[in-house]
Residue, then its C-alpha position, 0 to 999 in steps of 0.5 A: m307495096e303497090l307499084h306506081e309507074n313513077m316508081v318503076g318507069d325504067a323497069l316498065t320501059r325494059l319490060k316493054r322492050a322485052h315484050g317486043q324481043l319475046a315476040g321476035v323470038i316467037a316469030m323466029i321459032e315459027a319461021g324456023e330460024d337457026c337455033r343459035k340465033v333464037l337462043t341468043q335472042l332468048a338470052a337477051v330477053s331473059k337478061a332484060l327481064d332480070r334487069a327489070g326485076f332488079k330495078i323494081v326491087a331497087s325502087g322498092m328499097r328506095h321507097c321503103q328507105a324514104a318512108q322510114n326516113d320520113g318516120d313512116q312505117p315502110p310498106m315492106s320489111v328488109a326481110e321481105l325485100e331480101k326474099l324478093f331480091l333472092a327470088l330473082a337471083 
């Protein structure tokens, strides 16, 4: 299934935010910041990435359901979507 920005707009926003957060973590490490602060920010980046991934899977589920409701063949099976979802867990 191809991703289009209109399908994953919120996930893309989250990924861009995580990109900035990750750059901040790298700068913190390079500056020799306290490990607790670095790890707190790294955990935030990790959570942002996870949430973006879940948003993309949810969008794919909605897209596939809409295709099925329209009588079309969904681009992915339920098993494929489940596999992607579990890869994030």
